[in-house]
Backbone as JSON Lines, residues from 0, in Angstrom:
{"i":0,"aa":"M","n":[-30.32,-13.4,4.26],"ca":[-29.68,-13.56,2.97],"c":[-28.3,-12.94,3.04]}
{"i":1,"aa":"S","n":[-27.31,-13.59,2.45],"ca":[-25.94,-13.09,2.52],"c":[-25.69,-12.04,1.46]}
{"i":2,"aa":"A","n":[-24.58,-11.32,1.63],"ca":[-24.2,-10.29,0.67],"c":[-23.85,-10.9,-0.68]}
{"i":3,"aa":"T","n":[-23.31,-12.12,-0.66],"ca":[-22.95,-12.79,-1.9],"c":[-24.2,-13.12,-2.71]}
{"i":4,"aa":"A","n":[-25.25,-13.57,-2.02],"ca":[-26.48,-13.92,-2.72],"c":[-27.13,-12.69,-3.33]}
{"i":5,"aa":"C","n":[-27.0,-11.55,-2.68],"ca":[-27.6,-10.32,-3.2],"c":[-26.84,-9.81,-4.43]}
{"i":6,"aa":"S","n":[-25.53,-9.98,-4.45],"ca":[-24.76,-9.41,-5.54],"c":[-24.67,-10.33,-6.75]}
{"i":7,"aa":"R","n":[-24.96,-11.6,-6.6],"ca":[-24.83,-12.54,-7.7],"c":[-25.76,-12.2,-8.88]}
{"i":8,"aa":"P","n":[-27.05,-11.93,-8.68],"ca":[-27.89,-11.61,-9.84],"c":[-27.42,-10.37,-10.6]}
{"i":9,"aa":"A","n":[-26.9,-9.39,-9.88],"ca":[-26.42,-8.19,-10.55],"c":[-25.23,-8.52,-11.45]}
{"i":10,"aa":"R","n":[-24.35,-9.38,-10.99],"ca":[-23.2,-9.77,-11.81],"c":[-23.65,-10.6,-13.01]}
{"i":11,"aa":"E","n":[-24.64,-11.48,-12.8],"ca":[-25.12,-12.31,-13.91],"c":[-25.76,-11.45,-14.99]}
{"i":12,"aa":"E","n":[-26.5,-10.43,-14.59],"ca":[-27.12,-9.55,-15.57],"c":[-26.08,-8.76,-16.34]}
{"i":13,"aa":"A","n":[-24.98,-8.42,-15.68],"ca":[-23.93,-7.66,-16.34],"c":[-23.07,-8.55,-17.23]}
{"i":14,"aa":"G","n":[-23.24,-9.87,-17.13],"ca":[-22.47,-10.8,-17.94],"c":[-21.05,-11.01,-17.46]}
{"i":15,"aa":"A","n":[-20.79,-10.71,-16.18],"ca":[-19.43,-10.79,-15.65],"c":[-19.18,-12.06,-14.85]}
{"i":16,"aa":"V","n":[-20.02,-13.09,-15.03],"ca":[-19.85,-14.31,-14.25],"c":[-18.86,-15.23,-14.94]}
{"i":17,"aa":"D","n":[-17.82,-15.62,-14.2],"ca":[-16.83,-16.55,-14.71],"c":[-17.29,-17.96,-14.37]}
{"i":18,"aa":"Q","n":[-17.41,-18.81,-15.37],"ca":[-17.93,-20.16,-15.17],"c":[-16.89,-21.12,-14.6]}
{"i":19,"aa":"R","n":[-15.61,-20.72,-14.59],"ca":[-14.57,-21.61,-14.07],"c":[-14.54,-21.59,-12.55]}
{"i":20,"aa":"W","n":[-14.09,-22.69,-11.99],"ca":[-13.9,-22.75,-10.55],"c":[-12.67,-21.94,-10.16]}
{"i":21,"aa":"P","n":[-12.67,-21.34,-8.97],"ca":[-11.46,-20.65,-8.51],"c":[-10.37,-21.66,-8.17]}
{"i":22,"aa":"L","n":[-9.15,-21.2,-8.13],"ca":[-7.99,-22.04,-7.88],"c":[-8.14,-22.86,-6.61]}
{"i":23,"aa":"E","n":[-8.61,-22.26,-5.54],"ca":[-8.72,-22.97,-4.26],"c":[-9.68,-24.16,-4.36]}
{"i":24,"aa":"R","n":[-10.76,-24.0,-5.09],"ca":[-11.74,-25.08,-5.22],"c":[-11.14,-26.24,-6.02]}
{"i":25,"aa":"V","n":[-10.4,-25.94,-7.06],"ca":[-9.76,-26.98,-7.87],"c":[-8.69,-27.69,-7.03]}
{"i":26,"aa":"L","n":[-7.91,-26.93,-6.26],"ca":[-6.89,-27.54,-5.4],"c":[-7.51,-28.45,-4.36]}
{"i":27,"aa":"F","n":[-8.63,-28.03,-3.78],"ca":[-9.31,-28.83,-2.77],"c":[-9.83,-30.13,-3.39]}
{"i":28,"aa":"A","n":[-10.4,-30.05,-4.59],"ca":[-10.88,-31.24,-5.29],"c":[-9.73,-32.18,-5.65]}
{"i":29,"aa":"L","n":[-8.62,-31.62,-6.11],"ca":[-7.46,-32.42,-6.47],"c":[-6.88,-33.11,-5.23]}
{"i":30,"aa":"A","n":[-6.74,-32.38,-4.14],"ca":[-6.19,-32.95,-2.91],"c":[-7.1,-34.06,-2.36]}
{"i":31,"aa":"G","n":[-8.38,-33.84,-2.39],"ca":[-9.31,-34.86,-1.92],"c":[-9.27,-36.11,-2.78]}
{"i":32,"aa":"S","n":[-9.2,-35.92,-4.08],"ca":[-9.13,-37.07,-5.0],"c":[-7.85,-37.86,-4.79]}
{"i":33,"aa":"M","n":[-6.73,-37.15,-4.65],"ca":[-5.45,-37.83,-4.45],"c":[-5.4,-38.56,-3.1]}
{"i":34,"aa":"T","n":[-6.02,-37.99,-2.08],"ca":[-6.06,-38.64,-0.77],"c":[-6.89,-39.91,-0.82]}
{"i":35,"aa":"L","n":[-8.05,-39.84,-1.48],"ca":[-8.89,-41.04,-1.61],"c":[-8.2,-42.12,-2.44]}
{"i":36,"aa":"L","n":[-7.54,-41.71,-3.52],"ca":[-6.81,-42.66,-4.35],"c":[-5.68,-43.32,-3.54]}
{"i":37,"aa":"S","n":[-4.97,-42.51,-2.77],"ca":[-3.88,-43.02,-1.94],"c":[-4.39,-44.03,-0.91]}
{"i":38,"aa":"A","n":[-5.5,-43.72,-0.28],"ca":[-6.06,-44.64,0.72],"c":[-6.48,-45.96,0.06]}
{"i":39,"aa":"A","n":[-7.11,-45.87,-1.1],"ca":[-7.53,-47.09,-1.81],"c":[-6.32,-47.92,-2.23]}
{"i":40,"aa":"L","n":[-5.3,-47.27,-2.76],"ca":[-4.1,-47.99,-3.17],"c":[-3.37,-48.6,-1.97]}
{"i":41,"aa":"A","n":[-3.39,-47.91,-0.84],"ca":[-2.75,-48.43,0.37],"c":[-3.46,-49.69,0.86]}
{"i":42,"aa":"V","n":[-4.78,-49.71,0.75],"ca":[-5.54,-50.89,1.18],"c":[-5.38,-52.03,0.19]}
{"i":43,"aa":"L","n":[-5.43,-51.72,-1.1],"ca":[-5.45,-52.76,-2.12],"c":[-4.06,-53.26,-2.54]}
{"i":44,"aa":"I","n":[-3.06,-52.38,-2.51],"ca":[-1.76,-52.75,-3.08],"c":[-0.65,-52.76,-2.03]}
{"i":45,"aa":"S","n":[-0.36,-51.58,-1.46],"ca":[0.76,-51.5,-0.51],"c":[0.57,-50.31,0.42]}
{"i":46,"aa":"P","n":[0.92,-50.47,1.7],"ca":[0.83,-49.35,2.63],"c":[1.77,-48.19,2.26]}
{"i":47,"aa":"W","n":[2.74,-48.42,1.41],"ca":[3.66,-47.37,0.98],"c":[2.94,-46.25,0.24]}
{"i":48,"aa":"F","n":[1.76,-46.53,-0.28],"ca":[0.99,-45.49,-0.98],"c":[0.5,-44.4,-0.01]}
{"i":49,"aa":"L","n":[0.61,-44.65,1.29],"ca":[0.26,-43.61,2.26],"c":[1.24,-42.44,2.2]}
{"i":50,"aa":"L","n":[2.41,-42.66,1.61],"ca":[3.34,-41.55,1.4],"c":[2.74,-40.5,0.47]}
{"i":51,"aa":"L","n":[1.89,-40.94,-0.46],"ca":[1.2,-39.99,-1.33],"c":[0.28,-39.08,-0.51]}
{"i":52,"aa":"T","n":[-0.38,-39.65,0.48],"ca":[-1.23,-38.85,1.36],"c":[-0.39,-37.82,2.12]}
{"i":53,"aa":"A","n":[0.77,-38.23,2.59],"ca":[1.67,-37.29,3.28],"c":[2.12,-36.18,2.33]}
{"i":54,"aa":"F","n":[2.43,-36.52,1.1],"ca":[2.84,-35.53,0.1],"c":[1.71,-34.52,-0.15]}
{"i":55,"aa":"V","n":[0.48,-34.99,-0.22],"ca":[-0.66,-34.1,-0.4],"c":[-0.78,-33.15,0.79]}
{"i":56,"aa":"G","n":[-0.63,-33.68,1.99],"ca":[-0.71,-32.85,3.19],"c":[0.38,-31.79,3.24]}
{"i":57,"aa":"V","n":[1.59,-32.14,2.85],"ca":[2.69,-31.17,2.82],"c":[2.38,-30.06,1.82]}
{"i":58,"aa":"N","n":[1.84,-30.42,0.66],"ca":[1.5,-29.41,-0.34],"c":[0.38,-28.49,0.14]}
{"i":59,"aa":"Q","n":[-0.58,-29.04,0.88],"ca":[-1.64,-28.19,1.43],"c":[-1.06,-27.18,2.41]}
{"i":60,"aa":"W","n":[-0.13,-27.62,3.25],"ca":[0.49,-26.68,4.19],"c":[1.35,-25.65,3.49]}
{"i":61,"aa":"L","n":[2.01,-26.04,2.41],"ca":[2.77,-25.07,1.63],"c":[1.85,-23.97,1.1]}
{"i":62,"aa":"Y","n":[0.66,-24.37,0.63],"ca":[-0.28,-23.38,0.11],"c":[-0.78,-22.45,1.23]}
{"i":63,"aa":"V","n":[-1.05,-23.03,2.39],"ca":[-1.52,-22.23,3.52],"c":[-0.46,-21.23,3.97]}
{"i":64,"aa":"I","n":[0.77,-21.67,4.06],"ca":[1.85,-20.82,4.58],"c":[2.34,-19.79,3.56]}
{"i":65,"aa":"F","n":[2.57,-20.23,2.34],"ca":[3.2,-19.36,1.34],"c":[2.24,-18.82,0.28]}
{"i":66,"aa":"G","n":[1.03,-19.35,0.21],"ca":[0.08,-18.92,-0.82],"c":[0.33,-19.56,-2.17]}
{"i":67,"aa":"A","n":[1.21,-20.57,-2.19],"ca":[1.5,-21.3,-3.42],"c":[2.05,-22.68,-3.08]}
{"i":68,"aa":"C","n":[1.78,-23.62,-3.94],"ca":[2.35,-24.96,-3.87],"c":[2.6,-25.4,-5.3]}
{"i":69,"aa":"P","n":[3.32,-26.48,-5.5],"ca":[3.58,-26.9,-6.89],"c":[2.31,-27.06,-7.72]}
{"i":70,"aa":"A","n":[1.29,-27.65,-7.15],"ca":[0.04,-27.85,-7.9],"c":[-0.61,-26.51,-8.27]}
{"i":71,"aa":"S","n":[-0.59,-25.54,-7.36],"ca":[-1.21,-24.25,-7.66],"c":[-0.46,-23.52,-8.77]}
{"i":72,"aa":"L","n":[0.85,-23.62,-8.76],"ca":[1.65,-22.98,-9.82],"c":[1.36,-23.6,-11.18]}
{"i":73,"aa":"I","n":[1.25,-24.91,-11.22],"ca":[0.94,-25.6,-12.48],"c":[-0.45,-25.26,-12.96]}
{"i":74,"aa":"L","n":[-1.44,-25.28,-12.06],"ca":[-2.82,-24.97,-12.45],"c":[-2.97,-23.53,-12.92]}
{"i":75,"aa":"R","n":[-2.25,-22.61,-12.29],"ca":[-2.3,-21.21,-12.74],"c":[-1.76,-21.06,-14.15]}
{"i":76,"aa":"R","n":[-0.65,-21.73,-14.42],"ca":[-0.03,-21.59,-15.75],"c":[-0.81,-22.32,-16.83]}
{"i":77,"aa":"L","n":[-1.23,-23.56,-16.56],"ca":[-1.9,-24.35,-17.59],"c":[-3.34,-23.91,-17.87]}
{"i":78,"aa":"F","n":[-4.08,-23.58,-16.8],"ca":[-5.5,-23.3,-16.95],"c":[-5.88,-21.86,-16.62]}
{"i":79,"aa":"S","n":[-4.92,-21.02,-16.32],"ca":[-5.16,-19.61,-15.99],"c":[-6.2,-19.43,-14.89]}
{"i":80,"aa":"L","n":[-6.13,-20.28,-13.88],"ca":[-7.07,-20.18,-12.76],"c":[-6.67,-19.02,-11.86]}
{"i":81,"aa":"R","n":[-7.65,-18.37,-11.29],"ca":[-7.43,-17.23,-10.41],"c":[-7.74,-17.6,-8.97]}
{"i":82,"aa":"S","n":[-6.97,-17.05,-8.06],"ca":[-7.16,-17.3,-6.64],"c":[-8.2,-16.33,-6.07]}
{"i":83,"aa":"V","n":[-9.03,-16.85,-5.18],"ca":[-9.99,-16.01,-4.48],"c":[-9.35,-15.47,-3.2]}
{"i":84,"aa":"L","n":[-8.46,-16.26,-2.6],"ca":[-7.85,-15.88,-1.33],"c":[-6.67,-14.93,-1.48]}
{"i":85,"aa":"Y","n":[-5.94,-15.03,-2.61],"ca":[-4.75,-14.22,-2.81],"c":[-4.85,-13.42,-4.11]}
{"i":86,"aa":"P","n":[-5.84,-12.54,-4.25],"ca":[-6.0,-11.81,-5.51],"c":[-4.88,-10.81,-5.78]}
{"i":87,"aa":"R","n":[-4.3,-10.22,-4.77],"ca":[-3.26,-9.21,-4.96],"c":[-2.0,-9.83,-5.57]}
{"i":88,"aa":"R","n":[-1.65,-11.02,-5.14],"ca":[-0.46,-11.69,-5.68],"c":[-0.61,-11.97,-7.17]}
{"i":89,"aa":"E","n":[-1.82,-12.24,-7.6],"ca":[-2.05,-12.51,-9.02],"c":[-1.93,-11.25,-9.84]}
{"i":90,"aa":"A","n":[-2.29,-10.12,-9.27],"ca":[-2.18,-8.86,-9.99],"c":[-0.71,-8.47,-10.17]}
{"i":91,"aa":"D","n":[0.15,-8.88,-9.19],"ca":[1.57,-8.56,-9.26],"c":[2.3,-9.41,-10.29]}
{"i":92,"aa":"S","n":[1.87,-10.66,-10.46],"ca":[2.6,-11.55,-11.37],"c":[2.03,-11.6,-12.76]}
């Protein structure tokens, strides 16, 4: 059993469980959705829609390198999502 599984019931009993997804999970879902949409549009309409896939990939690398990308900045401001990977940066801003 992992350490996360052991600590989860204690947090649930304390009422400290946040029901929202962390920022990284939302970004991953958004990137996957945009990539699938881009592939479908490229097949059905025009191969130029593959540029959307390239744009998604560039944004993913921006997040990996700098800890932020345009989508992450928007999601943080609009939905107050918190990062699991970069918690210290959120405390500073």
